[in-house]
C-alpha positions in Angstrom: -32.5 9.5 34.7 -33.4 9.2 31.0 -31.0 9.0 28.1 -31.6 10.5 24.6 -31.7 8.5 21.4 -28.4 8.3 19.6 -27.9 11.1 17.2 -24.2 11.3 16.3 -23.0 14.3 14.3 -22.0 13.8 10.6 -18.3 13.9 10.2 -15.9 13.8 7.3 -13.3 11.4 8.7 -9.9 11.8 7.1 -7.7 10.1 9.8 -5.6 7.0 9.3 -8.4 5.0 10.9 -11.1 4.7 11.7 -12.5 5.9 8.4 -16.0 6.4 7.1 -17.9 3.2 6.7 -19.3 2.3 3.3 -23.1 2.7 3.4 -23.5 -0.8 2.0 -21.6 -2.1 5.0 -23.9 -0.2 7.4 -26.9 -1.8 5.7 -25.3 -5.2 6.1 -25.0 -4.6 9.8 -28.8 -4.5 10.1 -29.1 -8.0 8.6 -31.1 -10.4 10.9 -29.1 -12.5 13.4 -28.5 -16.2 12.7 -27.3 -18.9 15.0 -23.6 -19.5 14.7 -24.1 -23.1 13.6 -27.0 -22.4 11.3 -26.0 -23.7 7.9 -27.0 -20.3 6.4 -24.4 -18.7 8.8 -21.6 -21.2 8.3 -22.0 -20.7 4.5 -21.4 -17.0 5.2 -18.3 -17.9 7.2 -17.0 -20.0 4.3 -17.5 -17.1 1.9 -15.6 -14.8 4.2 -12.7 -17.1 4.3 -12.5 -17.3 0.5 -12.8 -13.5 0.1 -10.0 -13.0 2.7 -7.8 -15.3 0.7 -8.4 -13.3 -2.4 -7.9 -9.9 -0.8 -4.7 -11.1 0.9 -3.5 -12.6 -2.4 -2.9 -16.1 -0.9 -3.7 -19.7 -1.4 -3.4 -20.3 2.4 -6.0 -22.7 3.8 -6.3 -20.6 6.9 -7.9 -17.1 6.3 -10.5 -15.9 8.8 -11.2 -13.0 11.2 -10.3 -12.9 14.9 -13.1 -11.2 16.8 -11.8 -8.0 18.4 -10.0 -5.0 17.0 -6.9 -5.1 14.8 -4.8 -5.5 17.9 -6.6 -8.8 18.7 -5.4 -10.2 15.4 -1.8 -9.0 16.1 -1.9 -10.5 19.5 -3.6 -13.8 18.4 -0.8 -14.5 15.9 2.1 -13.5 18.2 0.6 -15.3 21.2 0.1 -18.5 19.2 3.5 -18.8 17.7 5.8 -17.4 20.5 6.9 -19.7 23.2 8.9 -18.3 26.2 12.5 -17.8 25.2 11.9 -17.7 21.4 14.0 -15.1 19.6 12.0 -12.5 17.9 13.5 -9.7 15.7 11.4 -6.6 15.4 12.6 -3.7 13.2 11.0 -0.5 14.6 10.4 2.6 12.4 7.3 4.0 14.2 4.7 3.5 16.9 3.4 0.1 15.8 6.7 -1.6 15.9 6.7 -0.8 19.6 3.3 -2.4 19.8 4.6 -5.6 18.3 7.4 -5.5 20.9 5.0 -4.9 23.8 2.9 -8.0 22.8 5.9 -10.2 22.2 7.5 -9.3 25.5 4.3 -10.2 27.4 4.5 -13.7 25.9 8.1 -14.2 27.0 10.0 -13.7 23.8 13.7 -13.0 23.7 13.4 -9.6 21.9 16.0 -8.3 19.4 15.3 -4.8 18.1 16.4 -2.7 15.1 15.7 1.0 15.1 15.6 3.7 12.5 14.5 7.3 12.7 10.7 7.9 12.5 10.0 9.1 9.0 12.4 6.6 7.4 12.3 2.8 6.6 14.9 0.1 6.7 17.1 -0.9 3.8 16.1 -4.6 3.6 19.7 -5.6 3.6 20.1 -4.2 7.1 17.2 -6.4 8.4 18.6 -9.4 6.5 22.1 -8.9 8.0 20.6 -8.7 11.5 18.7 -11.9 10.9 21.9 -13.7 10.2 23.4 -12.4 13.4 20.4 -13.2 15.6 19.0 -16.3 14.0 15.5 -15.6 15.3 12.5 -17.9 15.2 10.3 -14.9 14.0 10.7 -11.6 12.2 7.8 -9.3 13.0 7.4 -6.2 10.8 4.9 -3.4 10.1 4.1 -2.9 6.5 2.4 0.5 6.6 3.4 2.6 9.6 0.5 5.1 10.0 2.3 7.0 12.7 4.9 8.2 10.2 3.2 7.7 6.8 5.9 5.3 5.7 5.7 1.9 4.0 8.4 -0.7 4.5 9.5 -2.9 1.5 8.8 -6.5 2.3 9.7 -8.8 -0.6 13.4 -9.1 0.0 12.9 -9.7 3.7 10.3 -12.3 3.2 12.4 -14.3 0.7 15.4 -14.2 3.1 13.2 -15.4 6.0 12.1 -18.3 3.9 15.7 -19.2 3.0 16.7 -19.1 6.6 13.6 -20.9 7.9 12.4 -17.9 9.9 8.7 -17.1 10.3 7.8 -13.8 8.8 4.8 -12.1 10.5 3.5 -8.8 9.0 1.2 -6.1 10.4 -0.7 -5.0 7.2 -3.5 -3.3 9.2 -3.1 0.0 7.3 -2.5 -1.5 3.8 -4.9 -4.4 3.2 -7.5 -3.3 0.7 -5.6 0.0 -0.1 -2.1 -1.0 -1.1 -0.5 -4.1 -2.7 0.1 -6.9 -0.1 1.3 -10.1 -1.9 1.2 -12.6 0.9 2.4 -15.6 -1.1 4.7 -13.9 -3.6 6.5 -12.1 -0.7 6.9 -15.3 1.4 4.9 -13.9 4.3 3.9 -16.6 6.8 1.2 -14.7 8.6 -0.5 -11.4 7.8 -2.8 -9.4 10.0 -5.3 -6.9 8.4 -7.6 -4.3 9.8 -11.3 -3.5 9.2 -11.4 0.1 10.1 -8.9 1.4 7.6 -8.9 0.6 3.9 -11.7 -2.0 4.1 -14.1 0.7 5.5 -15.7 -1.7 8.0 -16.3 -0.8 11.7 -13.6 -2.0 14.0 -14.6 -5.2 15.6 -12.8 -8.1 13.9 -9.4 -8.6 12.4 -9.0 -10.6 9.2 -5.8 -12.7 9.2 -4.2 -15.4 7.2 -1.3 -17.8 7.8 0.3 -20.7 6.0 1.2 -24.3 6.9 4.5 -23.3 8.4 2.6 -21.4 11.1 -0.1 -24.1 11.4 2.7 -26.6 12.2 3.7 -24.5 15.2 0.1 -24.1 16.3 -0.6 -27.9 16.1 2.5 -28.6 18.2 1.0 -26.3 20.9 -2.6 -27.2 20.6 -4.7 -27.7 23.7 -8.5 -28.2 23.4 -10.7 -27.0 26.3 -11.6 -29.8 28.7 -15.3 -29.2 28.3 -15.3 -30.0 24.6 -12.2 -32.1 24.1 -12.4 -35.8 23.0 -10.9 -38.5 25.2 -7.9 -38.8 22.9 -7.3 -35.0 23.0 -7.5 -35.0 26.8 -4.8 -37.7 27.1 -2.5 -36.4 24.3 0.9 -35.3 25.6 2.5 -32.2 24.0 6.2 -31.4 24.0 5.6 -27.7 23.4 4.0 -25.3 25.9 0.3 -24.7 25.2 -0.7 -21.3 23.8 -1.1 -19.0 26.9 -4.2 -17.2 25.7 -7.5 -18.9 25.5 -9.5 -16.4 23.5 -6.7 -15.6 21.1 -5.7 -19.2 20.6 -5.4 -19.8 16.8 -5.1 -23.5 17.3 -8.6 -23.5 18.8 -9.9 -20.9 16.3 -8.8 -23.2 13.5 -11.2 -25.9 14.8 -13.9 -23.3 15.0 -13.5 -22.2 11.4 -12.8 -25.7 10.0 -15.6 -28.1 9.0 -15.4 -29.5 12.5 -17.0 -26.2 13.8 -15.7 -27.0 17.3 -17.2 -24.3 19.6 -14.8 -21.7 20.8 -16.7 -18.5 21.3 -20.0 -17.0 20.1 -19.2 -15.5 16.7 -19.8 -11.7 16.3 -22.6 -12.3 13.8 -23.2 -8.7 12.7 -19.5 -7.9 12.5 -19.1 -10.9 10.2 -21.9 -9.6 8.0 -20.1 -6.2 7.8 -16.8 -7.8 6.9 -18.5 -10.0 4.3 -19.9 -6.9 2.6 -16.6 -4.9 3.0 -14.6 -7.6 1.4 -17.2 -8.1 -1.4 -16.9 -4.4 -2.2 -13.1 -4.6 -2.5 -13.3 -7.6 -4.9 -16.1 -6.0 -6.9 -14.0 -2.9 -7.4 -11.0 -5.0 -8.3 -7.7 -5.0 -6.5 -5.7 -3.1 -9.1 -8.4 -0.6 -9.6 -8.6 -0.1 -5.8 -4.9 0.4 -5.4 -4.9 2.9 -8.3 -7.8 4.8 -6.7 -5.9 5.2 -3.5 -2.9 6.5 -5.3 -5.0 8.8 -7.5 -6.6 10.6 -4.6 -3.4 10.6 -2.6 -1.7 12.5 -5.4 -4.7 15.0 -5.6 -4.3 15.6 -1.9 -0.5 16.2 -2.3 -1.1 18.7 -5.1 -3.3 20.7 -2.7 -0.9 20.5 0.2 1.9 21.8 -2.1 -0.4 24.5 -3.5 -1.1 25.7 0.1 2.7 26.1 0.6 2.9 23.4 3.2 5.7 20.8 3.5 5.2 17.1 3.4 6.9 14.9 6.0 8.9 11.9 4.9 10.6 10.8 1.7 8.2 10.1 -1.2 10.2 7.0 -2.1 8.7 5.1 0.8 5.5 7.0 1.3 2.5 5.1 2.5 -0.2 5.7 -0.2 -3.1 5.7 2.3 -1.6 8.3 4.7 -0.2 11.7 4.0 1.9 13.5 6.7 2.2 17.3 6.8 4.7 19.3 8.8 3.0 21.7 11.2 4.1 25.3 10.4 6.5 26.9 12.9 4.7 28.4 15.9 1.3 26.9 15.2 -0.6 24.8 17.8 -1.3 21.6 15.9 -4.1 20.6 18.2 -5.9 23.9 18.0 -6.0 23.6 14.2 -7.4 20.1 14.4 -10.0 21.1 17.0 -11.2 24.0 14.8 -11.5 21.8 11.8 -13.7 19.4 13.7 -15.8 22.0 15.5 -16.3 24.4 12.5 -16.3 22.0 9.5 -16.9 18.5 11.0 -13.6 17.4 9.4 -11.3 15.1 11.4 -7.6 14.7 10.7 -5.0 13.1 13.1 -2.0 14.1 15.1 0.8 11.6 15.6 2.7 10.0 18.5 6.0 10.0 20.4 8.6 12.2 18.8 6.2 13.4 16.1 3.4 14.5 18.3 2.5 18.1 17.6 5.0 18.2 14.7 2.9 16.7 11.9 -0.7 16.2 10.9 -1.7 12.9 9.3 -4.5 12.8 6.7 -5.8 9.4 5.7 -7.2 8.6 2.3 -8.5 5.1 3.0 -11.4 3.0 1.7 -14.7 4.9 1.5 -13.1 8.1 2.8 -10.8 8.1 -0.3 -13.1 10.2 -2.5 -12.8 13.4 -4.4 -15.3 15.4 -2.3 -13.5 14.4 0.9 -10.1 15.5 -0.5 -11.5 18.9 -1.5 -13.3 19.4 1.8 -10.3 18.5 4.0 -8.1 20.9 2.0 -10.6 23.7 2.2 -11.1 23.3 6.0 -7.4 23.0 6.7 -6.6 26.1 4.7 -9.4 28.1 6.4 -8.3 27.1 9.9 -4.6 27.8 9.2 -5.6 31.3 8.0 -7.6 31.8 11.2 -4.4 30.8 13.1 -2.4 33.5 11.3 -0.6 31.4 8.8 0.2 33.3 5.6 -1.0 31.2 2.7 -1.6 31.7 -1.0 -5.4 31.7 -0.4 -7.4 29.4 -2.7 -4.4 27.8 -4.4 -4.8 24.5 -2.6 -8.2 23.8 -4.1 -7.2 25.2 -7.5 -4.1 22.9 -7.6 -6.2 19.9 -6.7 -9.0 20.8 -9.1 -6.4 21.2 -11.8 -5.1 17.7 -11.0 -8.6 16.2 -11.2 -9.3 18.0 -14.5 -6.0 17.0 -16.0 -6.1 13.4 -14.8 -9.8 12.5 -14.6 -10.6 8.9 -14.0 
């Protein structure tokens, strides 16, 4: 049996992730491999740490990627700080709050949940009030919930966590590099980002950062592998239970990313090259400029959706600027429209999950995919496919409304 050479179709990817990869990142992936302890490679590692600090807006010492998808970063942080029986408060307003719960449960946490309707966010005072009742060790919260297109305010919760000596862990997978995430100013103890969304890097490692409050917990649970531990490390007695995961053990990863360079795993060399270039592009554009670009094309997309006569899902007060959710018109098969857009135009948008599956479409305007031509193309293909499905629309008005916006507010 023979297999043909890879020849993937060209797509316009307008989902909430993965998104199109910046061509400069694709070029970086072809950079020659170096050994993981080659000084030329460890210098790249050091640069990546500094760039993560800058993109995450933090002075934390620890800022590095966990090899694996964004979920590996989430699990690494939770696995490393949760001991069996620890109280963890998780406010859920979409799919990924449930993911945080799933991970925390598997590591033996005593889970306390808050729920609000999908499409809404929490009043910070409700979370703070529950914190006082539960007195948890950890509050784990999603910043940008891509399943609903909503963004949870964090600053008040972070400051309350610090006042009550609670660890505040934030899933910023959908917002890092596309929306403002102020790690230090918002008193966030650990933040997990994602490659495949606003950073426009292929999925494969997860940039994270955490402060000395988290490091203290890690060091109390630290266990170095027998094959590489020193004699003193082998005989050291720990009061706290060791971190259950080996691969996702942040205490060991710290040693790997520190000047000690204690071997833990073989670093995903090419993925680190890609992240290096992706972060460099973010900083080259400038954080404020990048946030403004995402908001600019988000608004252009919204103008087109309204021009088409479609209704947005969710309240604009807490809209996630990198994801726009659209209500599916009554009687329309949402998956049939998505399939036609992909087959006929090569344009991909997303459905949603749980109670919103089949009820909304989600369009991502993230990273390299957040461009004028992409916004115009996704609107044109959506309008054409809706007309083919019998939806009565003011034909052509979506593109005209968006073009009017771009002409009026050119940047």
